[in-house]
C-alpha positions as CSV (number, residue, x, y, z in Angstrom):
1,M,101.7,29.8,128.7
2,A,103.5,28.9,125.4
3,K,101.4,27.6,122.5
4,R,102.0,23.9,122.1
5,L,103.3,23.1,118.6
6,H,102.7,19.7,117.1
7,E,105.1,18.3,114.6
8,S,102.8,15.4,113.5
9,V,99.3,14.0,113.9
10,A,100.7,11.3,116.1
11,A,102.3,13.9,118.4
12,Y,98.9,15.8,118.5
13,L,97.0,12.6,119.3
14,N,99.4,11.5,122.0
15,T,98.6,14.6,124.0
16,L,94.9,13.6,124.4
17,E,93.1,11.5,126.9
18,P,92.4,8.0,125.5
19,S,88.6,8.5,125.1
20,V,89.1,11.8,123.2
21,K,92.0,10.3,121.1
22,E,89.6,7.5,120.1
23,K,87.1,9.9,118.7
24,L,89.7,11.6,116.6
25,L,90.9,8.2,115.4
26,Q,87.4,7.4,114.4
27,I,87.3,10.5,112.2
28,R,90.7,9.6,110.8
29,A,89.5,6.1,110.0
30,C,86.5,7.6,108.1
31,V,88.9,9.8,106.0
32,F,91.2,6.9,105.0
33,E,88.2,4.6,104.4
34,L,86.9,7.0,101.8
35,I,90.2,8.5,100.6
36,P,93.0,6.0,100.9
37,D,95.4,8.4,99.2
38,A,94.6,11.3,101.6
39,E,97.6,13.4,102.8
40,E,97.7,13.7,106.5
41,G,99.5,16.6,108.3
42,I,99.2,19.5,110.6
43,S,97.5,22.7,109.6
44,Y,96.7,25.5,112.1
45,Q,98.1,23.2,114.8
46,M,95.3,20.6,114.0
47,P,95.3,17.3,112.2
48,A,94.4,18.0,108.6
49,Y,93.5,15.9,105.6
50,K,94.0,16.8,102.0
51,Y,93.0,15.3,98.7
52,K,93.0,17.6,95.7
53,G,92.8,20.3,98.3
54,L,91.8,20.5,101.9
55,V,89.2,18.0,103.0
56,L,89.0,18.8,106.7
57,C,90.8,19.7,109.9
58,M,89.8,18.4,113.3
59,A,90.7,19.3,116.9
60,A,89.9,18.2,120.4
61,F,88.6,20.7,123.0
62,K,87.4,20.5,126.6
63,N,83.8,19.6,125.7
64,H,83.7,18.9,122.0
65,I,85.5,17.7,118.9
66,G,85.7,20.4,116.3
67,L,85.4,19.4,112.6
68,Y,86.5,22.0,110.1
69,P,85.4,21.0,106.5
70,T,85.1,24.6,105.3
71,A,81.8,26.4,104.7
72,A,80.3,24.6,101.7
73,P,79.7,21.2,103.4
74,I,78.2,22.8,106.5
75,A,75.8,24.8,104.4
76,H,74.9,21.7,102.2
77,F,74.2,19.5,105.3
78,S,72.7,22.2,107.5
79,E,69.5,20.3,107.9
80,I,71.1,17.1,109.3
81,L,73.5,19.2,111.3
82,Q,70.8,21.0,113.3
83,A,71.5,18.9,116.4
84,Y,75.0,20.3,116.6
85,K,76.5,23.7,117.1
86,T,77.9,25.0,113.8
87,S,79.4,28.2,112.4
88,K,80.4,29.1,108.9
89,G,83.3,26.7,108.9
90,A,83.1,24.5,112.0
91,I,80.9,21.8,113.6
92,Q,81.1,20.9,117.2
93,F,80.4,17.3,118.3
94,P,80.0,17.0,122.1
95,L,82.4,14.7,123.8
96,S,79.5,13.3,125.8
97,E,77.9,11.8,122.7
98,P,79.0,9.2,120.1
99,L,80.3,10.8,116.9
100,P,77.8,10.7,114.0
101,L,80.1,8.8,111.8
102,D,77.6,8.5,108.9
103,I,77.2,12.2,108.8
104,I,81.0,12.6,108.9
105,R,81.4,10.2,106.0
106,H,78.8,12.2,104.0
107,I,80.7,15.4,104.7
108,I,84.0,13.9,103.6
109,A,82.6,12.5,100.4
110,Y,80.9,15.8,99.6
111,K,84.1,17.7,100.2
112,V,86.1,15.4,98.0
113,A,83.5,15.8,95.2
114,L,83.8,19.6,95.5
115,N,87.6,19.4,95.4
116,L,87.5,17.2,92.3
117,K,85.0,19.5,90.6
118,K,87.3,22.5,91.2
119,R,90.1,20.7,89.3
């Protein structure tokens, strides 16, 4: 089976079931709520958001939404992320549960602060 290449975030989102698409749109809304000037694009075949560097990538899977904010935010918020499966650079939010949008907003804000500090 050939790997599906996505030319835009809209093209990526249009491949998803409506309920899954809605969850990614919620994350996207959080990004633009906090970073109106964020750049949106595709990176590693996932929707990606940049502001003074990468803020996060996200992707839909069979049973979860993957959020990829890099390692530092995951380590920083490890205590409040205990309810979710995490790895060094990824967080898995089950599709069967509502997204923790407040946590996602904190992660986005923290990552932007890190990006600004690096500059």
